C-alpha positions in Angstrom: 7.2 -4.0 12.8 9.9 -5.3 15.0 11.6 -3.0 17.5 10.8 0.1 15.4 12.5 -1.3 12.3 11.1 0.0 9.0 10.2 -2.6 6.4 11.4 -2.1 2.8 8.4 -4.0 1.4 4.9 -4.5 2.7 1.7 -6.2 1.5 -1.6 -4.4 1.7 -5.2 -4.5 0.3 -6.6 -1.5 -1.7 -9.6 -0.2 0.2 -10.5 2.9 -1.8 -9.5 4.7 -5.0 -11.6 7.8 -4.5 -9.3 10.9 -4.3 -6.2 8.7 -4.3 -5.4 5.2 -3.2 -6.0 4.0 0.3 -4.8 0.7 1.6 -5.0 -1.5 4.7 -1.6 -3.0 5.5 -1.5 -6.7 6.4 -1.7 -7.2 10.2 -3.5 -3.9 10.8 -7.1 -3.6 11.8 -8.0 -0.4 9.9 -7.2 1.2 6.6 -4.5 3.8 6.5 -5.7 7.5 6.4 -2.8 8.3 4.0 -3.2 8.2 0.2 -0.4 6.4 -1.7 1.1 6.8 -5.2 1.4 3.9 -7.6 3.4 3.1 -10.7 1.8 4.1 -14.0 1.8 0.5 -15.3 -0.7 -0.5 -12.6 -4.3 0.7 -12.2 -5.5 0.1 -8.6 -8.9 -1.5 -7.9 -10.6 -2.0 -4.6 -9.8 -5.4 -3.2 -6.5 -5.8 -5.0 -3.7 -7.2 -2.9 -0.6 -5.1 -3.6 3.1 -5.0 -2.9 4.4 -1.7 -1.6 8.0 -0.4 -1.4 9.3 2.1 1.1 10.8 5.1 -0.7 11.7 8.5 0.7 9.8 8.0 4.0 6.5 6.7 2.4 5.3 3.7 0.5 4.7 3.4 -3.3 2.4 0.7 -4.7 4.5 -1.4 -7.1 1.6 -3.6 -8.4 -0.9 -6.3 -7.8 0.1 -9.6 -6.3 -1.5 -12.5 -8.4 
C-alpha cells in the first residue's frame, strides 16, 4: 500500500478453505491469518486467484479471476 492508503480492490490466491477461506495477497510473503467471506455464487478452491473488495473494514472475495 502506498502511504497508508487502503485499496478498494486486491488480488490474492486462496491458500486454505479449512474452517474458512485464507488467502495470500499479491506482494505479500505469507498467507493472511484472517479468514474471509465470499459471495455465495463462488465456491473457493485452494490455488484460485481471486478478486477481493474492501467492505466495512475487511475484504470480501468477489470471485475467481480467469
